[in-house]
N, C-alpha and C positions, 0 to 999 in steps of 0.2 A: 459496338463500343464495349470493351471489356473493363471490368472493375479494376483489374490489375494495371491496366494502362492508365486509368484515372489516378490510381494511387501513385504511380510513378510520376505522372504529370504534377501532382500536388507536392510530391517530395521535392521536385526540382524547383517549384515555385517557392517553397519554404526555404530551401538551402541556397538558391541562386547559384548552384554549383552541381554539376553532374556527378562528380566523384563522391562528394559528401552525401548526395541523395542516394546514390547506389549503395554506399556503405550503410546508411540508415535502413534501407530496405533489405539488406543482406543479399544484394544482387551484384553481379559483375557490371562494370560500366557499359560494356557492349550490350548486355541484356537490357539495361535501362534505356540505352539509346534506341534499341530496337522497339521497345514499347512506345517511346515518343514518336518514332517515325511511323509506326502503325497507326497511331492516333492522328497524326498529321495527314496521312493518306486518307483516312476516313473523313476527316474534316475538309480536306482539300486546300490546306494552307499551313504555313509554319506557325508554331506556337511560341517559339523562342527565337530571339536574336542572340547569337553567340559570338563572342570575340575572345581574345586572349585574357581580358580583364574581368568580364562579367557576363551574366546571363540575364536578359530582359524579356519580358512578355511582349508578344505582338498584340495587335488589337484582337485577333482571334483567341489568343491565350487569355487576355483579360476577360473576354466574353465567356470563356469556358470555366474560369476559376470558381466562381460562386456556384453555378449549377453542378460542377463536379463535386464540390463539398456537400451539397444537398443530396446528390445521388448516393454518395458513400455513406452519409449519415442515415438515409432512408434504408439502404441495404443493410446496414448494421442493425437498425431497429427491427427490420423484417426478420433477420436472422435470430435476434434475441427472442422475438415473439414466437417464432417457429420452434426454437429450442424449448421455450417455456411450455408451449403446447405439447411438445413431444414428451416432456418430463412431467406433464400433468400440472404445471404451475400457471395455468391460465384458464379462463372460462368463468363460470358462475358457481358459487357455493351457496346453497339455500340453507339458511340458518333459522331454525325454529326457536322461538322465545316463549316461555310459559311464565305468566304472571311476573314480568319484570326481569326474567332471565336470571342473571347472577347479581342482581341488586346493583350496588354502586360499582361493581367490577365488570358489568356488561360492556360499557363503553371502552374501558381499557383493554378488555379482551379483543373486541372487534378492531380497535385501533392497532394493537400489536399484530394481529393477523394481517391486516391490510398493509402494514409496514413490511412484513415478511413477504407478502405476495401482492405487490402493487398492481400486477396485471390481472388479478382475480377480482371479480365483482361479487360483493356480498348481497344477497337478496334476503331480507329479513321477513319472517312470516310469524304472525301471532298465532299461538296454538292454545285452544281451549283444552282443559284437562282431559276430557273424554276422547279427544282426537290426537293427543300428543304422540302416543306410541304408534298408532296406526299411520300417522303422517310419516314417520320414519320407515315403518314396515312397507308402506306403499310407495316409497321414494318420492313423496311430496317435498320432503326436506332431506338434506344430506346429513346434517348434524343439528343437535338442539341443546339448549340449556334448560334442563328439566329438573323437577323435584322427584327424586325417588320416593317410594319404591317403584322399581321398573321391572318389567318382564325380561330377565336376562337370557331367556331362551333364544331370542332373536336380536337382542340389543346388547351393545357393549357400552359400559359406563366408566367414566373417570370421575371419581368424587372430587369436588373442588373445595368445598367447605361445608360447615354445618352451622346452624343458628337455631335459636329457640322457636318453638311454636307458641303462638299467643291466640287469645280469643278476641275477635272483633265483635263489639256490640254497639248499639246506638247509645249516645250519651243520655238518652231518656230511659235506658234499660235499668232495671232494679239493681243490677250488679255493677253499674258503671262507676260507682264511687267506692267499690270495695278494694280496688287496687290490685287484686289478685283473685284467681278462681281455682277451685280444685277440680280434678277430673270428675268425681261423682256429681258435683254441682252442674258441670257442663252437660253431663249425660241426660239431665232432666230438661234441657232447653231444646226448643224446636230449631231445626236447621233448614236451610233452603232445599227445595226439591232438586234432584240432580238427574241427568240423563241415565237411562238404563245401560247405555254403552260405556259408562265410566268403569274402567278396570277395577275388578274386585279388590285387588291388593292396594290400589290407590284409595278406594273408599274406606277400607278397613283402617288404614293408617290415619287418615284425616278425620275419621268419625270415631276413633278410639274404640273400634269394634271389640278388641280383646278385653275391654272393661265392661261390656254390655251383657255378658252372660247369655248371648244369643238373642237378645231383644233387639228389635228394629228401631233405628233412630226415628224421632218424631219429625218426619218431613212435612214441610208447610209451604203453602203458596204455589205460585206458578213455577214451571220448570225454568231453571237458569242454566246457562251453558258455559259462561266464563266466570272467572274470579271476580271481575269487575261487576258483572250482573249480580252475583251472589252478595257482594259487599253492599251494593245499592239496595238490594232487597233487605238486608240486615239493617240498613240505615232507616228505612221507612217502616220496619216491622219491629216495634219496641221490645217484644219478647224473644226475638230470634237471635241467633249467634252463628259465628263462622270461625272455625279454626284455620289460621293462616300462618305463614312464616312471618317472623318479626319484621323483616325488611319490607313486607307488603305495604305497611303504613306509609313508607317513604316512596316506594316504587309507584303505587297507584294513587296515593295522596287524595283520598276521598274524605272531605271534611264531615264533621258530625259523628264520627265514630270514635270509640275508645278501645284501646288494645290492652288486654289484661294478660299478664303472665299466667301460664297454666301450671300449677304445682305438680311436679312428678311427671310431666310430659317429656318424652324423649325428644331430642332436637330433630329438626328436619335437615335434609341435605340438599345441596345443589350439585348437579353433575353434568358434564358434557356427555352426550349420548349419540351413538350412531348405530347403523345396522351391523350386526355381527358379520364378519367376513369382508366388510368394505375396508380394504387396506390401501385405498388410494392415499397418496401422500398429502393431498389437500385436506383430507378428512382426518387422518391420524395426526397431522400437525396441528389441527385445531384443538384436539385433546391436549397435546403437549403444550401449546402456547397458552391455552386457558389455564392449565394447571400451574404453569410458571408465573403467569400474571397474578393468580390468586395467592401463590406462595409469597410473591414480592410485595403485594399490596393488600393483604388481608385486613390490615388495620383500617382500611377505608369502609369496611362494613361493621357497624357497631354490633357487639355481642357475638360476632362470628368467630369461628376457630377452624383451623386446618384439620384434615383427617388425622386421627391419632393423637391430636393435641390434648393435653390434660386440662 
């Protein structure tokens, strides 16, 4: 049973006329009739009753109509899926998210990507800061929403937006009621202990190493691996503090903390990040879609601004 024969059969069913059906399929009428006869031979009976006035389905024709539609629909779907796979538009894309990803724009980015690639499954993976870059390097994730600075030697970044850095402290902290904190004041505060695998450029940015004159931060307490763990440590350690992005307060929503603006602190960025040289369409389009969503919806993130904005 050939698909072209089923298409010819359904065209006649729809038109109830061989001439019009042939015209709609861009076939000659003899060619259409040949398709129907071949189908009838395979079935072992007539599909139509034809007279000078009309064309009617036989019992065999009525029995074939719905399955024929299902077969052609399934064939079209199979073709679409195969084409999508051949062009790289199907499969699974593993997306790494660090500390809330792109804040209020995480969901719109993922929704826009899914709308563009409905046959692609997104697998979301939470990334602790000391494993975020290696997860990309080792192909554990395909693309990620991270906080630079990033090692651009083997990673490609698309900056999406920037927002202020703030200081998280317990509401019992002596600075909790100050409303704002200076960088020198922050440098005197203990911070949660971090893994030795934390990239140096990442540590330097979030610990304000360029203001410490080579002095080591006052690490305190047990080792923490995630931003959530570090915030909870800060919550139960009244003299501790943690520099985070302003949106962290909303993304992780840990009660009992106060978030203070840090005077003179450079803003932090959010970026779409993937392995350098990975030019698959599904990956490069994630960068493009994420940037477009952020451009269109940046107002959803309080205090955020687009790259280059004044």
